[in-house]
C-alpha positions as CSV (number, residue, x, y, z in Angstrom):
1,M,-4.9,18.4,-9.4
2,S,-5.6,18.9,-5.8
3,D,-5.7,16.4,-2.9
4,D,-9.3,16.4,-2.6
5,Y,-9.6,13.9,-5.4
6,W,-11.3,10.1,-5.4
7,N,-10.3,7.1,-7.0
8,H,-11.0,3.2,-5.1
9,N,-7.2,3.5,-4.1
10,V,-8.2,6.9,-1.8
11,H,-11.4,5.7,-1.2
12,Y,-9.2,3.2,1.2
13,H,-6.7,5.5,2.4
14,P,-8.9,5.6,6.0
15,V,-7.8,2.3,6.4
16,V,-4.6,2.6,6.0
17,L,-4.8,5.5,8.2
18,G,-6.3,4.2,10.5
19,A,-3.9,1.2,11.1
20,V,-0.8,3.9,12.0
21,P,0.4,3.0,15.3
22,D,0.5,5.8,18.1
23,A,3.5,8.0,18.3
24,C,4.3,6.8,14.8
25,G,8.3,7.8,14.6
26,E,8.8,6.9,10.7
27,A,6.8,5.8,7.9
28,L,7.1,4.2,4.6
29,D,4.4,4.4,2.0
30,I,5.7,1.9,-1.0
31,G,4.6,2.3,-4.8
32,C,3.6,6.0,-3.4
33,G,2.6,7.4,-6.9
34,D,1.8,11.3,-6.6
35,G,2.7,11.4,-2.8
36,L,-1.0,11.4,-1.7
37,L,-1.1,9.1,0.8
38,T,2.2,10.1,2.2
39,R,1.1,13.3,2.5
40,K,-1.2,12.1,4.8
41,L,1.5,9.8,6.1
42,A,3.0,12.5,7.8
43,G,0.4,13.9,9.4
44,R,0.5,10.8,12.0
45,A,4.2,10.2,11.8
46,R,7.7,12.4,12.6
47,Q,8.7,11.6,9.5
48,A,7.1,10.2,6.3
49,T,8.9,8.8,3.0
50,G,7.1,7.8,-0.1
51,V,9.1,5.6,-2.7
52,D,8.3,4.7,-6.5
53,R,10.1,3.4,-9.3
54,S,8.4,5.8,-11.3
55,A,10.6,9.2,-12.1
56,E,7.3,10.8,-13.3
57,M,5.6,10.2,-10.5
58,I,8.1,11.0,-7.5
59,R,8.4,14.3,-10.0
60,L,4.8,15.1,-8.9
61,A,5.1,13.6,-5.4
62,R,7.7,16.5,-5.1
63,E,5.9,19.2,-6.5
64,R,2.2,18.3,-3.9
65,G,4.2,18.0,-1.2
66,A,7.2,20.7,-1.5
67,H,5.5,22.8,1.2
68,A,5.7,19.6,4.2
69,G,8.9,19.7,6.3
70,N,8.8,16.2,7.4
71,V,8.0,14.1,4.1
72,A,10.8,12.6,1.6
73,F,10.1,11.5,-1.7
74,V,12.5,8.6,-3.3
75,E,13.0,7.5,-7.0
76,A,14.1,3.5,-6.2
77,D,13.1,-0.1,-6.4
78,F,12.6,-1.0,-2.7
79,L,13.1,-4.9,-3.7
80,D,16.4,-3.7,-5.3
81,D,18.1,-1.5,-2.1
82,A,21.8,-1.7,-3.3
83,Q,22.4,1.2,-1.7
84,G,20.9,0.7,1.6
85,R,18.4,3.4,1.7
86,F,15.8,1.3,3.1
87,P,17.0,-0.5,6.1
88,E,15.4,-3.6,7.5
89,G,13.8,-3.1,11.1
90,K,13.7,0.5,10.9
91,Y,9.8,1.7,10.3
92,D,7.6,1.9,12.9
93,F,4.7,1.9,9.5
94,V,4.7,0.4,6.1
95,S,1.7,0.9,3.4
96,A,1.6,-0.5,-0.1
97,V,-1.7,0.9,-1.8
98,A,-2.5,-0.9,-5.4
99,V,1.0,-1.8,-5.3
100,V,1.9,-5.8,-4.4
101,H,-0.3,-7.0,-7.9
102,H,3.0,-5.2,-10.1
103,M,5.2,-7.7,-8.2
104,D,6.1,-10.9,-7.0
105,F,3.9,-11.2,-4.0
106,E,5.7,-13.5,-1.3
107,A,9.2,-11.2,-2.6
108,A,7.1,-7.9,-1.7
109,V,5.1,-8.9,1.5
110,T,8.1,-10.5,2.7
111,R,10.2,-7.4,2.5
112,M,7.8,-5.2,3.3
113,A,7.6,-7.2,7.0
114,R,10.8,-7.2,7.2
115,L,11.4,-3.4,6.7
116,L,9.3,-3.2,10.2
117,A,10.7,-2.3,13.8
118,P,9.7,-4.7,16.1
119,G,6.0,-3.5,17.1
120,G,5.8,-1.8,13.6
121,R,2.4,-2.1,11.4
122,L,2.0,-3.2,7.3
123,A,-0.8,-1.9,5.8
124,I,-1.3,-3.3,2.1
125,V,-4.3,-2.4,0.0
126,G,-4.5,-4.4,-3.3
127,L,-6.1,-5.8,-6.0
128,A,-7.1,-9.8,-7.1
129,G,-8.7,-11.2,-10.0
130,N,-12.1,-12.8,-9.9
131,H,-11.8,-16.7,-10.2
132,T,-14.8,-18.4,-9.0
133,A,-18.5,-17.2,-10.0
134,L,-19.1,-16.0,-6.2
135,D,-16.3,-13.4,-7.1
136,W,-18.0,-12.2,-9.7
137,I,-21.2,-12.0,-8.1
138,I,-19.3,-9.7,-5.1
139,S,-17.3,-7.6,-8.2
140,G,-21.0,-7.3,-9.6
141,A,-22.4,-6.1,-6.3
142,G,-19.5,-3.3,-6.2
143,V,-20.6,-1.5,-9.5
144,P,-23.6,0.8,-7.8
145,A,-21.5,1.6,-4.8
146,S,-19.0,3.0,-7.4
147,R,-21.4,4.9,-9.1
148,I,-22.5,6.4,-5.9
149,Q,-19.2,7.2,-4.9
150,A,-18.0,8.9,-8.3
151,L,-21.0,11.3,-7.9
152,R,-20.4,12.1,-4.6
153,H,-17.1,12.7,-5.0
154,G,-17.2,14.9,-8.6
155,G,-15.9,11.6,-10.2
156,K,-13.8,9.8,-10.4
157,V,-10.0,10.4,-10.9
158,D,-6.6,8.9,-11.6
159,P,-3.1,10.5,-11.5
160,P,-1.7,11.3,-14.9
161,G,0.9,8.1,-16.0
162,M,-0.2,6.4,-13.0
163,P,0.9,2.7,-13.8
164,V,-2.0,0.0,-14.7
165,E,-1.4,-3.9,-14.6
166,D,-4.6,-6.4,-14.0
167,A,-4.0,-8.7,-11.0
168,R,-2.9,-12.6,-11.6
169,M,-3.5,-13.6,-8.2
170,S,-7.1,-14.5,-7.2
171,W,-8.6,-13.6,-4.3
172,D,-8.4,-17.0,-2.2
173,Q,-4.6,-17.4,-3.2
174,V,-4.3,-13.4,-2.0
175,R,-6.1,-14.6,1.6
176,R,-3.7,-17.6,1.5
177,E,-0.8,-16.6,0.9
178,A,-1.2,-13.3,3.4
179,R,-1.9,-15.6,6.1
180,R,1.1,-18.0,5.3
181,L,3.7,-14.9,4.8
182,L,2.1,-13.0,7.3
183,P,0.6,-15.5,10.6
184,G,-2.3,-13.5,12.6
185,C,-2.4,-10.9,9.8
186,R,-6.4,-9.1,9.0
187,F,-7.3,-9.8,5.7
188,R,-10.6,-7.9,4.6
189,R,-12.4,-8.1,1.0
190,H,-14.0,-4.7,0.4
191,L,-17.2,-3.9,-2.0
192,L,-15.0,-1.7,-4.4
193,W,-12.2,-4.3,-5.9
194,R,-10.1,-4.0,-2.9
195,Y,-8.4,-6.2,-0.3
196,S,-6.6,-4.8,2.7
197,I,-4.3,-6.6,5.0
198,V,-3.2,-5.4,8.4
199,W,-0.4,-7.2,10.0
200,E,1.9,-6.1,13.0
201,R,5.6,-7.0,13.8
202,R,5.4,-8.4,17.3
203,E,8.9,-9.2,18.0
204,A,11.9,-9.1,15.8
205,A,12.1,-12.7,15.6
206,S,8.5,-12.7,13.6
207,A,9.6,-11.0,10.4
208,P,9.2,-13.7,7.5
209,R,12.4,-15.4,6.5
210,P,13.4,-13.7,2.5
211,P,11.9,-16.0,-0.7
212,A,14.3,-19.1,-1.0
213,G,17.2,-17.8,-3.4
214,D,17.5,-14.9,-2.0
């Protein structure tokens, strides 16, 4: 598979890349899959690291990113970092595309935010579920747009072995929780069944506290 394939997640990579701060040092791509976004981040950061729980995805990522000197891929669960491979406050940029709906939203978002250095940015692209009539109307509007984009790009392609799971939280639930956990974040609902959240950690004290019980 080449790096020019298209799907609904790849379609919103420009949203993520547009959030990368200038002179970005360390970037962390959570749930990196085959590493496509991580490799793109390497063009905008001094060092880009992709992390994924799937051994197969990391194998693919390493194969496809072997030529890049400033890219690393780690098989790990970033929420269960007993070895301390992902220190809090280290990263200038953290991204997560189609990942958060596989996890507890509060735990995942809180951990991602705390990985950021002061002034660092978090960019999330995720999925949510339709719970209202308006949700279904908006989602229906995405069908022709998706078909047009697929035709333009030669079809929709997903990396083999990519985990698939339905989103449990509604669009409104995600919006409310994002604004509670990440005050001042920018939330947008996009046409092709994705939302984006962009948030900047202003200072050391602004990172959310860990969920109760941690």
